[in-house]
N, C-alpha and C positions, 0 to 999 in steps of 0.2 A: 504494500500500500504506500502511495506517495502522498506526503503531506506538504502543502504549499502554505507559506506564511507571507503576510504582507504587512505594511505599516510598521509600527514600533516593534511588533513581535519579530518581523523579518530582520529589522536592524539589530534587535537583541540577540537573535539566533546567530547572525553572522558575526557579531562581536564576540559572543561567548566562546566560540571555537578558536578565536585568534589568541595570540599571546597577550598577556596583560601589559600594564604599563603604569606610569606615574604622571599625574597632571597637577598643575598648580592652580590655585584658586585665590583670588583676592575678594574679600567681602567688604563693601563700603559701609562705613558708619558715619553718622552725622557728627560734626564737631560739637554739636549741642547735646549729644547723648550724655546722659548721666552714667555713672559707674554701674548703677542697677540696670540701665537699658543696655549697656555694652555686655554685661554678664548674660542678659536675656538673649541677646543676639548670638553670643558664643554658644549658649546652651542649645538654641534652635539649630544652629549650623552643625554642631557636633552630633546632635540627635539625628538630623537628616542624613549626614554622611555615614553614621553608624548603620542605619537601615540600608542605605545604598550598598555599602560594602559587604553587608550580610549576604546580599544576592549577587554581588559582583566582587568576589574575593580577589580577583586578579587585578583589580584597580586600586592604586594608592592615590590619595588626594592630600597634597601638602597645601595648607591654607593659612591665611592670616587676615586679621582685621586691619583696615586702613581707613583713617578718618578722611572724610570727603575733602577737607582743605589740603590734604597731603597726597591725594590720589594722583593728580597730574605729575607732581614731583616724583612719586614712586614709579609710575609707569614710564616716565621719561628716562629715569635711571636704568630701569630694567631693559627698555627697548634699545638704548644705546649700547648695551652689552649683549644684545641678542637673547635676552632672558625674559621676554614678555610673558605674562601669565597666559595659561590656556583658557581660563574661564574667569569671568568677573560677575559678581552679584551686586548690582548697582541700582540706583533709582533712575526713572525715565528722564529726569531733567539733565542727566549727564551724558546721555547716549549720543546726541548730536556732536558734542565737543570731542568725544573720544573717537567717533567715526571720522571727523575732519582731520584728526591727527594721524589717521591710519593705524590706530592701535587695536581696532576691532574689525571683524569681518562678518558678512552676512552668512546665513546657513540656509540650506534647502530642506524643507519638510514636505513629505508627501501628503496626499489628501487625508489619509487615515491619521497621521500624526497631528495634522491641523485640527482634527475633530476634538482633540483634548484641550483646545483653546477657544474661548468665546469668540464668535465671528467678528465682533466689532474690534476686539484687540488684535486679531490677525490683520484686519484691514488697516489698522493704525500703524502696525509694525512692518507691513509688507512693502517692498520696493523692488521693482523689476523682477517679480516672481519669487524673490527670496525674502527671508525674515531677517530683519536687522538685529533682532534679539528674540529670545523666548521668554514670555512673561511668567513669573512665578506666582504673584498674588497682586490684588488690586485693593485700593482704599481711597477714601476722600476725606476732606476736612469735615469736622463735625462741630457742634456746639457742646461745650462742657460747662456744667453749672454745679453749684454747691447746694445739695439737697437740704442742708440744714438752714440755709439762709435764703433759699428761693424755692417756693413750693413747686413751681413748674417753669420750664424754660419758655420764653415767648415763642409763639408760633407765627407771628407776623412782625414786620418792622414797626407797625403802629404800636403793638403791644410792647415791643422793646423800648420805644421812646417813653411810653406811659410808665413802665417799670423804672426807667432811669429817672424820670421826674419824681417818682416815689422814693428814690434813694438807693435803688439797686445799682451796683457798679458793674460796668461792662468794659471788656478789653478787646480791642481789634488790632490786627496788624495793619500798618498804613500803606504797605506796598500794593501797587495795582494788581500784581499777579496773585496776591492773597485776598483780593477783594473782587475778583471777577464774578464770583457767585452773586455778590450784591448787585453788580452791574446787570447781570442777566435777570435778576428779579424785577428790574424796571423795564425789561423788554430788550435789553442790549444783546448784541451778538458779537462774539469774539472774532470769529472768522467768517464773516458774511460772504455769500456767493455773489460778488459784484457790488458796485457802489450803490445800486438802486435799493438793495436790501438793508443798508445801514440805517440807523435810527438816531439822528441827532437829539431828538427830544428825550430819548431814554438816557443818553449820556448827561444831559442837563439835569434831569430828575435825579440821577445818581449823585451828581456833584452837589445838588441842593440838599439831598439827604445827608451827605457827609458833613456839610456845613451845619445843618440842623443838629446832627448828632454831636458834633464837637462843641456846640453851644451848651450842651448838657454837662454840668460838672461831673456827673457820674459816668460819663462815657469817655474813654481814653483811647487814643490811637498811638500804638507803640511801633517804632522802627524795629526794635530788637525782639525777636520771638522769645529769646531767653528771659527778657524782662516780663513778658506776658506770662510765661510759665511760672516763674518765681513769684510773680504777683498773685497769681491764682492760688498757688500752694500756701502763700503767706496770708491769704484771706483778704487781700486788697481788692480783688474782683470776685463777684459772684457768678459771672458768666464770661467765657472767653471763646474766641475762635480757636479751635483745638487741632493741633497736628497729631496724626496717628502715632508718631514715635514717642509722644509724651505719655501715652496711656499707661505703660507699666509703672512709671514714676508716680503718676496721679493715682493709680489704683493702690499702690503701696502707701502713699502719703495720706490719702483721703478715705480709702476703704468705702464704706457704705455711703459716705457723703457725696461721692462722685456721681453726678448724673450726666447722661449723654442724650442728646436730642438732635433732630434734623435741623438744618439751618432755616431761619425764619423766612416766611413768604414775603414777597413785595407786591406792589400794585399789579404786576404782570403775572403773578402766581408764584409757583415754586421756583426757587433758584436752581441753577444748573451748575453744580460744583464740578471743578476739574477732577477727572478720575486719574489717579496716579497709579503707577505700576512699579513693582520691583522686578528687575529683569536679569536673566542670564545672558550675558554678552560674551562673545567668543574672540579670543586673542588672535592677532594676525600673524604671530610668529610661531604658531604651533605646527608640528609636522603632521602628516595625515593621520597617524595613529593617535596622537594626542587630540586632534580634532574630533575623531570618532568617539573617543572616550569622554571628552567634554560634552558632546551632544548627548551621549548616552546618560550622563548624570543629569543634565537638564531635563530630558524627556522623562526620566524616572520620577523626577520631582513634580511632574504635572499629571501623573496618572491618577486615577480616581481615588485609590486607597491613600496615597501620600497626600493628595490635596485635601481630602476630608480630614485626615489626621492633623495636618498643619492648621487648617482653619479652626478646628475645635480646640487644639492645644493653645494657639495664640489668642483666639477668641476676639480679635480686633481687626482682622483682615479677611477679604473674600478670596476664595479660590478662583483660578482662571478657568478651570475645567467646568464646562457647562452641564456636565452629567450629574453633578452633585447636588443633592437636596440637603439643606441645612436646618437644624432645629431652632428656628428663630425665637420661639417662645422661651426656650431655655437660655438663649444667648442674645440678649437685647442689643448689644453693640453690633453684632452681625446684622440684625434686622435693620438698624439705622444705616449701616454701611450699604446694605443691599438697596434700601429705599433710595438713597442718594446716588448710588451707581446707576440705577435704572433710568434716572432722569438727568444724569450727569453728562459731562462733555469728555469724550475720549479723543485726545489730540494725537496727531501724527508726530513723528520725530521732529520734523521741521517746525511744526506749530509750537511745540514745547520750547524749542530753541528761540523762536521769534518772541514768544510771550515773555520769557524770563530776561531776554536781552532788552525788552522794552522798559523794564523797571527803571534803569538808570536815566533814560530819556524823559520819562513821564513823572518821575518822583517829584521834581521841583514844581510841576504843575499841580500835582495832588497836594503837596504840602502848602502851596499858596492858598488853595481853597480851604483846607482843614484849619490852617492857622488864622484865616480871616484876612490875609493881606490882599487877596484878590477875590472878586465875586465869582460864583459859579458861571454867571453869564459871560464874564470876561474870559474865563479859562476854557469853557466848553468848546468853542470853535477851534482853538489851538489843539486841544486834546483829541477832538474828532479828526482833525487832519492827520495827526500822528497815527492814530489807530487805523485810519483808511490806508495810509502808506505802508504800515508795518504788519498789520494783521489781515492778510488776504488769503 
């Protein structure tokens, strides 16, 4: 009897009969990660690799954590010596920059392998028929609030202003890339299809709300996300725009006091938060055998069993595999993440690059409105022109 295998099983079968090997892996961490968060990342990576090597004993993985602000320096050092890593675990915001430097390469996945990845993520990461990276998990920004000092998070921007007037303290990041959800809640589009679909009135309404919010003594806009995190932990804020990587520290520091909620609605309805991905990216200096083993590790981590285990263990991120059903009632954070993912914005590699490159150019305009030095009416046309030119 002849058995034929296709997709990931075919790749696994062909790999398992070949000689083993060693691959190198760099895992990116944020410079803002606390010691507790770094320990959690280490535990997750070690657990994942231990399971992989149980079924792939011929593969050895040498890995290390690298802070995001040292990643370019580390990769430059390695590539100059011909020792670039075979695999990187990074955030989506870094993919374009690494690709432009020639430090990573695309990979080919067949139709069966692509079925383990949500179609919108495949579309965002595909270029010329190849995948720029393989996604491992997805997440969005959320609202975090202190249950002891706030009975419920506001579900609308009007409620947020009312609660601020009543003395509840709110913290926002002031960068445009961190306020895109707010812009979309006024009907704004980040990457409109053509000039005709842009909405100048949405931008003006967005800026007017920023001015209104900053007039409330209980609403603060922070440049530094670290100040926002520390302020929330110290009790200076009852509600903050929350980054996913903060959750382990917040859960440790606040326990049952920590509440999580969807971002509040605006006049145009539900906001569309940017969907972020953690990605497996593939080094450009690997030999064919290392390339095969690196892809084997990435594909192993997106199969149904590993993805479900990862989502349940971490309880703060969503799997990329669409075949997984999650117990949302038992894991409310996953329920919030899924709700925002379904209505969120999945950006392409180039769109991520354009959005975050925009911050430096538009921040003075944002600050002028927030600080009160310029009116929304004066800044809106200038900001609209920049968005038209840069976000297409």
